[in-house]
ROZATOR-594555 format. One record per residue: residue in three letters; chain; x, z, y of N, C-alpha, C in turn. Coordinates in pm, 1 decimal, always signed. Layout:
BEGIN
ATOM   code   unit        n_X        n_Z        n_Y       ca_X       ca_Z       ca_Y        c_X        c_Z        c_Y
ATOM    ALA      A          X          Z          Y          X          Z          Y          X          Z          Y
...
//
This chain:
BEGIN
ATOM   code   unit        n_X        n_Z        n_Y       ca_X       ca_Z       ca_Y        c_X        c_Z        c_Y
ATOM    MET      A    -3308.9     +833.0     -766.4    -3202.4     +888.9     -847.7    -3151.4    +1016.4     -779.3
ATOM    PRO      A    -3161.6    +1128.5     -845.3    -3119.3    +1253.6     -782.0    -2966.9    +1261.3     -767.3
ATOM    ILE      A    -2924.2    +1326.9     -660.5    -2781.0    +1344.3     -635.2    -2733.9    +1468.6     -710.6
ATOM    LYS      A    -2625.0    +1451.2     -786.9    -2570.5    +1565.4     -859.6    -2491.0    +1652.0     -763.0
ATOM    ASN      A    -2509.5    +1780.8     -774.8    -2433.7    +1874.3     -693.0    -2299.6    +1898.1     -761.9
ATOM    LYS      A    -2191.3    +1857.9     -694.9    -2058.5    +1873.4     -753.8    -2000.2    +2007.3     -711.0
ATOM    GLU      A    -1944.5    +2075.7     -805.5    -1879.7    +2202.5     -775.8    -1744.5    +2176.7     -710.2
ATOM    PRO      A    -1703.4    +2260.1     -615.8    -1571.8    +2240.3     -553.8    -1459.3    +2265.2     -652.9
ATOM    TYR      A    -1345.9    +2208.4     -623.1    -1222.3    +2223.1     -701.4    -1229.5    +2157.6     -838.6
ATOM    GLN      A    -1316.6    +2059.4     -854.8    -1316.2    +1981.5     -977.9    -1213.0    +1871.0     -964.2
ATOM    GLN      A    -1182.9    +1803.0    -1072.4    -1081.1    +1698.3    -1074.4    -1111.7    +1587.0     -974.8
ATOM    GLU      A    -1237.0    +1556.4     -948.2    -1273.0    +1447.1     -857.6    -1230.2    +1474.1     -714.3
ATOM    TYR      A    -1203.1    +1598.8     -680.1    -1168.4    +1632.7     -542.6    -1019.9    +1617.6     -513.2
ATOM    TYR      A     -936.6    +1600.4     -612.8     -793.2    +1592.7     -593.0     -745.6    +1448.1     -592.9
ATOM    ALA      A     -639.1    +1422.6     -518.3     -581.7    +1287.5     -514.3     -518.2    +1254.6     -649.5
ATOM    PRO      A     -519.4    +1126.3     -689.1     -457.2    +1089.6     -816.1     -305.5    +1107.0     -809.7
ATOM    ILE      A     -247.3    +1141.5     -921.5     -102.0    +1160.3     -930.4      -38.3    +1024.5     -956.8
ATOM    PRO      A      +63.3     +985.0     -877.1     +126.2     +854.3     -898.3     +201.4     +850.0    -1031.9
ATOM    THR      A     +201.7     +733.4    -1091.8     +272.6     +715.3    -1217.9     +422.4     +708.2    -1193.1
ATOM    GLY      A     +499.5     +711.9    -1299.3     +644.6     +700.5    -1287.7     +685.9     +568.7    -1225.4
ATOM    PHE      A     +616.5     +461.0    -1262.3     +647.7     +329.0    -1206.3     +621.4     +326.3    -1055.9
ATOM    THR      A     +510.2     +386.3    -1012.9     +478.1     +390.8     -870.4     +583.7     +468.6     -793.3
ATOM    ARG      A     +626.2     +581.3     -847.0     +729.9     +660.1     -779.6     +861.2     +583.9     -774.2
ATOM    TYR      A     +893.7     +509.8     -879.6    +1016.4     +430.1     -880.5    +1010.6     +321.4     -773.5
ATOM    MET      A     +896.2     +252.4     -763.7     +883.7     +145.0     -665.6     +891.4     +199.2     -522.3
ATOM    ARG      A     +841.1     +317.4     -499.8     +849.0     +377.1     -365.9     +991.5     +413.8     -329.2
ATOM    ALA      A    +1073.2     +450.0     -427.0    +1209.4     +497.2     -399.6    +1314.9     +388.0     -415.1
ATOM    SER      A    +1281.1     +274.4     -472.1    +1377.3     +169.1     -500.5    +1418.1      +95.2     -372.8
ATOM    LEU      A    +1545.2     +101.4     -340.1    +1594.2      +32.2     -220.2    +1583.3     -119.1     -234.1
ATOM    ILE      A    +1605.2     -169.5     -354.3    +1594.4     -314.6     -376.9    +1451.9     -361.5     -347.6
ATOM    TRP      A    +1353.9     -290.6     -399.4    +1214.2     -328.6     -377.0    +1178.0     -316.7     -228.8
ATOM    GLN      A    +1229.5     -214.0     -160.0    +1201.3     -198.1      -17.9    +1259.7     -313.0      +63.3
ATOM    VAL      A    +1378.9     -360.5      +26.2    +1438.8     -474.3      +96.4    +1354.7     -600.1      +73.5
ATOM    VAL      A    +1310.1     -620.6      -49.0    +1226.8     -738.0      -79.4    +1098.3     -732.8       +2.8
ATOM    ARG      A    +1031.7     -619.4       +5.0     +907.6     -607.5      +81.7     +933.0     -627.6     +231.1
ATOM    PHE      A    +1043.9     -573.6     +280.3    +1080.3     -590.5     +420.5    +1093.9     -738.7     +454.1
ATOM    LEU      A    +1164.2     -814.3     +368.4    +1183.5     -957.0     +392.6    +1051.2    -1034.1     +387.1
ATOM    VAL      A     +967.5    -1000.1     +291.1     +838.5    -1069.5     +278.0     +751.1    -1043.9     +400.4
ATOM    ILE      A     +743.2     -919.3     +442.8     +659.8     -887.0     +559.0     +714.5     -954.1     +684.4
ATOM    ASN      A     +847.8     -951.6     +701.0     +906.4    -1016.6     +818.1     +884.2    -1167.2     +815.7
ATOM    TRP      A     +889.2    -1228.3     +699.3     +863.3    -1371.7     +688.5     +719.7    -1403.3     +730.9
ATOM    LYS      A     +624.5    -1319.4     +688.3     +485.0    -1341.0     +726.5     +467.8    -1328.3     +877.7
ATOM    ILE      A     +532.7    -1229.1     +937.4     +524.7    -1211.5    +1082.3     +589.4    -1330.0    +1153.5
ATOM    PHE      A     +702.7    -1376.8    +1102.0     +771.0    -1491.4    +1160.4     +681.4    -1615.2    +1159.0
ATOM    LYS      A     +614.8    -1641.9    +1046.1     +523.5    -1756.3    +1037.6     +409.6    -1742.7    +1137.5
ATOM    LEU      A     +354.6    -1623.6    +1151.1     +246.5    -1599.9    +1245.1     +292.4    -1624.1    +1388.7
ATOM    MET      A     +411.2    -1576.4    +1420.5     +464.6    -1594.1    +1556.5     +491.3    -1742.1    +1586.0
ATOM    THR      A     +547.2    -1814.3    +1490.5     +576.7    -1955.2    +1516.3     +447.6    -2035.3    +1532.8
ATOM    ARG      A     +344.4    -2002.5    +1458.6     +217.1    -2072.2    +1474.6     +157.5    -2046.4    +1611.4
ATOM    SER      A     +168.6    -1924.9    +1659.9     +108.9    -1894.3    +1790.1     +185.3    -1960.5    +1904.0
ATOM    HIS      A     +315.9    -1977.9    +1890.1     +394.3    -2042.6    +1995.5     +381.7    -2194.6    +1992.5
ATOM    ILE      A     +360.4    -2251.4    +1876.0     +346.5    -2396.6    +1865.1     +212.1    -2440.7    +1921.6
ATOM    SER      A     +109.5    -2362.0    +1906.1      -24.6    -2405.3    +1946.7      -45.1    -2400.5    +2098.1
ATOM    ARG      A      +48.8    -2348.8    +2174.5      +33.7    -2342.3    +2320.9      +47.9    -2474.8    +2385.3
//
């Protein structure tokens, strides 16, 4: 299968533009707090498992 030669500066070379919902989720303080709590809970579970198994 031959490789197509892509011209520079075509649409495929640029990063996708985030949607309105994506931008809202990135800026929402409520969502950031929820994610912070979820990630910390996962880390807490991991830490407790490692200390119990000793």
